[in-house]
C-alpha positions in Angstrom: 46.9 9.5 -76.9 44.0 7.7 -75.6 43.0 8.2 -72.0 44.6 5.6 -69.6 42.3 2.8 -68.5 40.7 3.1 -65.0 38.1 5.0 -63.0 34.4 4.5 -62.9 34.2 3.8 -66.6 36.5 0.8 -66.1 34.3 -0.4 -63.2 31.0 -0.1 -65.0 32.1 -0.8 -68.6 34.2 -3.1 -70.7 36.0 -3.0 -74.1 35.3 -4.6 -77.4 38.2 -7.1 -77.2 37.0 -8.4 -73.8 33.5 -8.7 -75.2 34.9 -10.6 -78.2 36.7 -13.1 -75.9 33.4 -13.5 -73.9 31.4 -14.1 -77.1 33.9 -16.6 -78.5 34.5 -18.6 -75.3 30.7 -18.6 -74.4 29.9 -19.8 -77.9 32.4 -22.6 -77.8 31.1 -23.8 -74.4 27.5 -23.6 -75.6 28.4 -25.5 -78.7 30.0 -28.3 -76.6 26.9 -28.5 -74.3 24.4 -28.5 -77.2 26.2 -31.3 -79.1 26.3 -33.4 -76.0 22.5 -33.0 -75.6 21.8 -35.1 -78.7 22.4 -38.2 -76.7 19.8 -37.2 -74.2 17.0 -36.3 -76.6 15.4 -39.7 -76.7 15.5 -40.5 -72.9 14.6 -37.1 -71.5 12.9 -34.9 -74.2 11.0 -37.2 -76.6 7.5 -38.7 -76.2 9.2 -42.1 -76.1 11.3 -41.1 -73.1 10.9 -40.6 -69.4 8.8 -37.4 -69.6 6.4 -37.5 -72.6 4.3 -34.3 -73.3 1.1 -36.0 -72.3 2.5 -36.0 -68.7 4.2 -32.6 -68.7 1.7 -30.4 -70.4 -1.4 -31.0 -68.2 0.8 -29.8 -65.2 1.9 -26.6 -67.0 0.2 -23.3 -67.4 -0.5 -21.5 -70.7 2.5 -19.3 -70.5 4.8 -22.3 -69.9 3.3 -24.0 -73.0 3.8 -20.9 -75.1 7.4 -20.2 -74.1 8.6 -23.9 -74.2 9.1 -24.2 -78.0 10.5 -27.7 -77.3 7.1 -28.7 -76.0 5.3 -28.1 -79.3 6.2 -31.7 -80.4 7.7 -34.8 -78.8 9.0 -36.3 -82.0 12.7 -37.0 -82.4 12.8 -35.3 -85.8 11.4 -32.1 -84.4 13.7 -32.1 -81.4 16.8 -32.9 -83.5 15.9 -30.0 -85.9 15.6 -27.6 -83.0 18.8 -28.7 -81.4 20.6 -28.5 -84.7 19.3 -24.9 -85.0 20.7 -24.2 -81.6 24.1 -25.6 -82.7 24.1 -23.3 -85.8 23.3 -20.3 -83.6 26.2 -21.2 -81.3 28.6 -21.3 -84.3 27.3 -17.9 -85.3 28.3 -16.6 -81.9 31.7 -18.1 -82.2 32.5 -16.6 -85.6 30.7 -13.3 -84.9 27.9 -13.3 -87.6 24.6 -11.7 -86.9 25.4 -11.9 -83.2 22.3 -10.0 -82.0 20.0 -12.5 -83.6 22.2 -15.4 -82.5 22.3 -14.3 -78.8 18.5 -13.6 -78.6 17.6 -16.9 -80.3 20.1 -18.9 -78.3 18.8 -17.6 -75.0 15.1 -18.2 -76.0 15.8 -21.7 -77.2 18.1 -22.6 -74.2 15.3 -21.5 -71.9 12.9 -23.6 -73.9 15.1 -26.6 -73.8 15.5 -26.3 -70.0 11.7 -26.0 -69.5 11.1 -29.1 -71.6 12.5 -31.1 -68.7 13.3 -29.2 -65.5 14.4 -32.4 -63.8 17.7 -32.0 -65.5 18.2 -28.3 -64.6 21.3 -27.6 -62.5 23.8 -24.8 -62.0 25.4 -25.2 -65.4 22.1 -24.4 -67.1 21.8 -21.3 -64.8 25.2 -20.1 -66.0 24.2 -20.4 -69.6 20.8 -18.9 -68.9 22.2 -15.7 -67.4 25.3 -15.3 -69.6 23.2 -15.7 -72.7 20.6 -13.3 -71.4 23.1 -10.5 -70.7 25.0 -11.2 -73.9 21.9 -9.8 -75.8 22.7 -6.4 -74.5 26.4 -6.4 -75.5 28.1 -5.4 -78.8 29.2 -8.9 -79.5 30.4 -8.2 -83.0 32.6 -5.2 -82.1 35.9 -7.1 -82.5 37.3 -10.4 -83.9 34.0 -11.1 -85.6 33.0 -11.6 -89.2 30.7 -8.6 -88.9 33.3 -6.4 -87.2 34.7 -5.0 -90.5 31.7 -2.7 -90.8 32.7 -0.9 -87.6 35.4 1.7 -87.3 36.5 2.4 -83.7 39.3 1.7 -81.3 38.7 -1.9 -80.0 40.6 -1.0 -76.8 38.2 1.8 -75.9 36.2 1.3 -72.7 32.5 1.8 -73.0 29.6 1.6 -70.6 26.2 -0.1 -71.4 23.4 -1.6 -69.3 24.7 -5.0 -70.3 28.2 -4.4 -69.0 26.9 -3.0 -65.7 24.4 -5.8 -65.2 26.9 -8.6 -66.0 29.4 -7.3 -63.6 26.7 -7.0 -60.9 25.7 -10.6 -61.6 29.3 -11.9 -61.3 29.7 -9.9 -58.0 26.5 -11.3 -56.6 27.2 -14.9 -57.9 30.5 -15.2 -56.1 29.3 -13.4 -53.0 26.3 -15.7 -52.7 28.5 -18.8 -53.3 31.1 -17.7 -50.7 28.6 -16.5 -48.1 26.7 -19.8 -48.3 29.9 -21.6 -47.3 30.7 -19.0 -44.7 27.3 -19.4 -43.0 27.3 -23.2 -43.2 25.8 -24.2 -39.8 28.1 -27.2 -39.6 31.1 -24.9 -40.3 32.5 -27.2 -42.9 34.5 -24.4 -44.6 36.2 -23.2 -41.4 39.7 -23.9 -40.1 38.2 -25.8 -37.1 35.7 -27.9 -39.2 34.8 -31.2 -37.6 35.2 -33.9 -38.3 36.6 -33.0 -41.7 37.0 -29.7 -43.6 35.1 -29.5 -46.9 38.1 -29.7 -49.2 39.2 -32.9 -47.5 35.8 -34.4 -48.5 35.7 -33.1 -52.1 39.3 -33.5 -53.2 39.4 -37.3 -53.5 37.3 -38.1 -56.5 39.9 -38.3 -59.3 43.5 -39.4 -59.8 44.6 -35.8 -59.8 42.7 -35.3 -56.6 44.5 -38.1 -54.9 47.9 -36.7 -56.0 46.9 -33.3 -54.6 45.8 -35.0 -51.4 49.1 -36.8 -51.2 51.1 -33.5 -51.7 49.1 -31.3 -49.3 47.9 -33.9 -46.8 44.9 -33.4 -44.4 46.6 -30.5 -42.7 47.3 -28.6 -45.9 43.7 -29.1 -47.1 42.4 -27.9 -43.7 44.5 -24.7 -44.1 43.4 -24.2 -47.7 39.7 -24.7 -47.0 38.8 -21.2 -45.5 40.7 -19.4 -48.3 38.1 -20.6 -50.9 35.3 -18.9 -48.9 37.0 -15.5 -48.8 38.3 -15.8 -52.4 34.7 -16.3 -53.6 33.2 -13.4 -51.5 35.8 -10.8 -52.3 37.2 -11.7 -55.7 34.8 -9.5 -57.7 35.2 -6.5 -55.3 39.0 -6.8 -55.7 38.7 -6.9 -59.5 36.5 -3.9 -59.4 38.9 -2.1 -57.1 41.8 -2.9 -59.5 39.6 -1.5 -62.4 39.0 1.7 -60.4 42.7 2.4 -59.7 43.7 1.3 -63.2 45.8 -1.7 -62.1 45.8 -4.4 -64.7 48.0 -6.5 -62.4 45.3 -6.7 -59.8 42.6 -7.5 -62.3 44.6 -10.1 -64.1 45.7 -11.7 -60.8 42.1 -11.9 -59.6 40.9 -13.4 -62.9 43.8 -15.9 -63.0 43.2 -16.8 -59.3 39.5 -17.5 -59.7 40.0 -19.4 -63.0 42.7 -21.5 -61.3 40.2 -22.5 -58.6 37.7 -23.5 -61.3 40.3 -25.5 -63.2 41.2 -27.2 -59.9 37.6 -28.2 -59.5 37.5 -29.6 -63.0 40.6 -31.8 -62.3 39.6 -32.9 -58.8 35.8 -33.4 -59.1 34.1 -35.6 -61.7 31.5 -34.2 -64.2 32.6 -30.5 -63.6 34.8 -29.7 -66.6 32.2 -27.8 -68.6 30.8 -26.1 -65.5 34.2 -24.9 -64.5 35.0 -23.7 -68.1 31.7 -21.7 -68.3 32.5 -20.1 -64.9 35.8 -18.9 -66.3 33.9 -17.4 -69.3 32.1 -15.0 -67.1 35.3 -13.3 -66.0 36.0 -12.1 -69.5 33.8 -9.1 -68.8 36.4 -7.9 -66.3 39.3 -8.0 -68.7 41.0 -4.6 -69.0 41.4 -2.4 -72.0 44.2 -3.7 -74.3 43.7 -7.3 -73.3 44.1 -8.4 -76.9 47.6 -6.9 -77.1 48.4 -8.1 -73.5 47.7 -11.8 -74.3 48.8 -11.8 -77.9 45.2 -12.1 -79.2 45.7 -9.0 -81.4 48.3 -6.4 -82.2 48.1 -2.7 -81.8 47.7 -0.9 -85.1 48.2 2.7 -86.3 44.6 2.7 -87.3 43.5 2.0 -83.7 45.5 4.9 -82.4 43.9 7.3 -84.9 40.3 6.2 -84.5 38.3 7.8 -81.7 35.1 6.5 -80.3 32.2 8.9 -80.7 31.3 10.4 -77.3 27.6 10.5 -76.3 25.9 12.7 -73.8 23.6 11.5 -71.1 20.5 12.1 -73.1 21.9 10.3 -76.1 23.0 7.4 -73.9 19.5 7.2 -72.5 17.9 7.1 -75.9 20.3 4.4 -77.1 20.0 2.2 -74.0 16.6 3.1 -72.6 14.9 -0.1 -73.7 17.8 -2.3 -72.6 17.8 -0.7 -69.2 14.1 -1.3 -68.8 14.3 -5.0 -69.8 17.3 -5.6 -67.5 15.7 -3.8 -64.6 12.5 -5.8 -65.0 14.5 -9.0 -65.1 16.5 -8.1 -62.0 13.3 -7.0 -60.1 11.7 -10.3 -61.2 14.6 -12.2 -59.5 14.2 -10.2 -56.3 10.4 -10.9 -56.4 10.9 -14.6 -56.9 13.5 -15.0 -54.1 11.8 -12.8 -51.5 8.0 -12.4 -52.2 6.8 -15.3 -54.4 4.6 -18.0 -52.9 5.0 -21.7 -53.2 2.6 -21.9 -56.2 4.7 -19.4 -58.2 7.8 -21.4 -57.3 6.4 -24.7 -58.6 7.4 -26.2 -61.9 3.9 -25.5 -63.2 5.1 -22.0 -64.0 8.3 -20.7 -65.8 9.4 -18.5 -62.9 11.7 -20.9 -61.1 13.6 -21.5 -64.3 13.5 -17.9 -65.6 14.2 -16.0 -62.4 16.0 -18.2 -59.9 19.3 -16.5 -59.2 21.0 -18.3 -56.3 24.5 -19.8 -56.5 25.2 -21.3 -53.1 26.4 -24.7 -54.1 28.9 -26.9 -52.3 27.8 -25.2 -49.1 28.9 -27.9 -46.7 31.4 -30.7 -46.4 30.5 -33.9 -48.2 29.4 -36.4 -45.6 29.1 -39.4 -47.9 29.6 -40.5 -51.5 26.8 -42.1 -53.5 26.5 -44.3 -56.5 23.8 -46.5 -58.0 23.3 -50.0 -59.4 20.2 -51.8 -60.8 20.4 -55.6 -60.6 17.9 -57.0 -63.1 16.7 -60.5 -64.0 16.6 -61.5 -67.7 14.3 -64.0 -69.3 17.1 -66.6 -69.4 17.5 -66.3 -65.6 20.8 -64.4 -65.7 21.4 -61.3 -63.5 22.8 -58.1 -65.0 23.3 -54.5 -63.9 20.7 -52.6 -65.9 22.1 -49.2 -64.8 25.7 -49.8 -66.0 24.5 -52.0 -68.8 26.9 -54.7 -67.6 26.6 -58.5 -67.4 28.1 -58.4 -63.9 26.7 -56.8 -60.8 29.4 -55.0 -58.8 28.4 -53.7 -55.4 31.8 -52.1 -54.8 32.5 -48.4 -54.9 33.1 -47.3 -58.5 36.1 -45.4 -59.7 39.0 -45.8 -62.1 41.9 -45.6 -59.6 40.1 -43.2 -57.3 36.9 -43.3 -55.2 34.3 -41.1 -56.6 30.6 -40.1 -56.6 30.4 -40.7 -60.3 27.9 -43.2 -61.6 27.9 -45.6 -64.5 25.7 -43.0 -66.3 27.2 -39.5 -66.0 26.0 -36.2 -67.3 22.3 -35.6 -67.3 21.6 -39.1 -66.0 22.8 -37.9 -62.6 19.3 -36.5 -62.0 17.6 -39.8 -62.6 18.0 -41.4 -59.1 16.6 -38.3 -57.4 13.3 -38.8 -59.1 12.4 -41.8 -56.9 9.5 -40.0 -55.3 7.6 -39.9 -58.5 4.5 -42.1 -58.3 1.6 -43.1 -60.5 1.8 -42.6 -64.2 4.9 -40.3 -63.8 6.8 -43.1 -61.9 5.6 -45.8 -64.3 6.9 -44.0 -67.4 10.1 -43.1 -65.7 11.2 -46.5 -64.5 9.7 -48.4 -67.5 12.1 -46.6 -69.7 15.0 -48.6 -68.3 13.1 -51.8 -69.4 12.5 -50.5 -72.9 16.0 -49.2 -73.2 17.6 -52.5 -72.2 15.3 -54.4 -74.6 16.0 -52.1 -77.5 19.7 -52.0 -77.1 19.9 -55.8 -76.7 17.5 -56.4 -79.7 15.3 -58.8 -77.7 12.7 -58.7 -80.5 15.1 -60.4 -83.0 15.2 -64.1 -83.3 17.7 -65.7 -80.8 17.7 -62.8 -78.4 14.5 -63.5 -76.5 16.5 -64.7 -73.5 18.0 -61.2 -73.0 14.6 -59.6 -72.3 14.5 -57.8 -69.0 11.8 -59.0 -66.7 12.4 -57.0 -63.5 15.0 -55.0 -61.6 15.8 -53.3 -58.3 17.3 -49.9 -58.2 19.6 -49.3 -55.3 21.4 -46.2 -54.1 24.6 -47.1 -52.3 26.4 -44.8 -49.8 29.7 -44.8 -48.0 30.6 -42.2 -45.3 33.7 -40.0 -45.9 36.4 -40.8 -43.4 39.8 -39.2 -42.6 42.9 -40.0 -44.7 41.0 -40.8 -47.9 39.0 -43.5 -46.1 35.4 -44.5 -46.5 33.1 -46.5 -44.3 31.5 -49.8 -45.2 29.0 -49.6 -48.0 25.3 -49.4 -47.1 22.5 -49.8 -49.6 19.0 -48.4 -49.9 16.4 -49.8 -52.2 14.9 -46.9 -54.2 12.5 -48.8 -56.4 11.5 -52.4 -57.5 10.1 -52.6 -61.0 8.3 -55.4 -62.9 8.9 -54.8 -66.6 5.9 -57.0 -67.5 3.5 -55.0 -65.4 1.9 -51.6 -66.1 0.8 -51.2 -62.5 4.0 -51.0 -60.5 2.6 -48.2 -58.4 -0.8 -49.8 -57.6 -1.0 -51.1 -54.1 -2.2 -54.7 -53.9 -3.0 -56.9 -51.0 -2.0 -60.2 -52.6 1.7 -59.6 -51.9 3.8 -59.4 -55.0 7.0 -61.4 -54.8 10.3 -59.4 -54.6 13.5 -60.8 -56.0 16.6 -60.5 -53.8 19.3 -59.9 -56.5 22.1 -59.8 -53.9 21.3 -63.5 -52.9 19.7 -64.6 -56.1 16.5 -65.8 -54.5 12.9 -64.7 -54.2 11.6 -63.3 -50.9 
């Protein structure tokens, strides 16, 4: 009989079925993300978009230009071919075909895609970056893969590799960093005595499900629940490792189910977080115990598995097999330590690849949400009508958006969420960024065709609107802040002139 699961091998290692679940689920999530990126190629990655290469490349060093394969050309055909290749590689991960090649190429190309426009980089990309990186050092084709038939060993057997060790260390650090960030919040938004509102009270109000949850738990229930998130994040991985040490599958499964339940709750109660929450659950596959396939009905125990024994390797053999992997992972980890603790401001700038390659902090949702934000962009057309350029609507609505629930969502979700936070861009950068909205409106409304001349966009104002979060699902009166005024007929919106350009008050429909 095989040795029972547990001990240091269970802490440091994993099993082939757990790795297979990791590979399949990561591949599916990556596939979903990459397919969604096709809609963003033109606005954010092409030379016709908001960041053409003639603006990006002069601000990048030679290493950046070499690593960013997506920077070799700004044509849509080239970008579509690259993204299609990434999709094919993601499918290869899912089915388990040439997984070593697929994992390496997927990581390189995802890093390249992120470098092409770092404006869009957020925590979801950091998840993919690290999970794909460490997947390169795992036996992804060991079970439930097209290529698995060429191997003969017990899929339930626990093994140790640099990849399993590093990935478990990453998950432990990830959740500790996220939890400790909340614990050390100077405003104490995640404590029982948070004032004026606990963090969960401010976050759990953005969807219909959130409103139902708010109604069931009430402000008192959410206040009591808030601190539990902090301690769950800080100690979830240590508890799972402890369960592995003592060989308790119940502890490990309970921890994984508990943390995935938190992420599922986030997906249902906060907008634009479904994929992020799903990828966060993928990371926990590495903790799944031996025999997980049989436990969850993913596979059945066979007589063949009982008879096959995994070849044992001594310390010297292990070092020979994993020496290179150990050096690469150690260098990568040391690079992250250097970046966070010793790098200077120049190295942290977007001129270099280091901030994208080595940034390893996960302290998001640190404090309570003080206000909600959304955007509108009233614009004037050639026929004199006023439209909302941002929501592509014929009507300008200044009210808080939300289908049945107040929310911080915008008319443009996904990667467009980064757009309003680029308001500080000036000069040619700002001109290209904001002019894109003019070109996009005109192209989508076919203003160059006969009879559509009146739909041409002449100018617009871009507003960020805010409302303070109040108790009992309340919000304050809306206040607005003008982010940018843009004249679509001018190519010098960022040139200061003394003759006093006229500004159109879209709220009142008159010139100032």
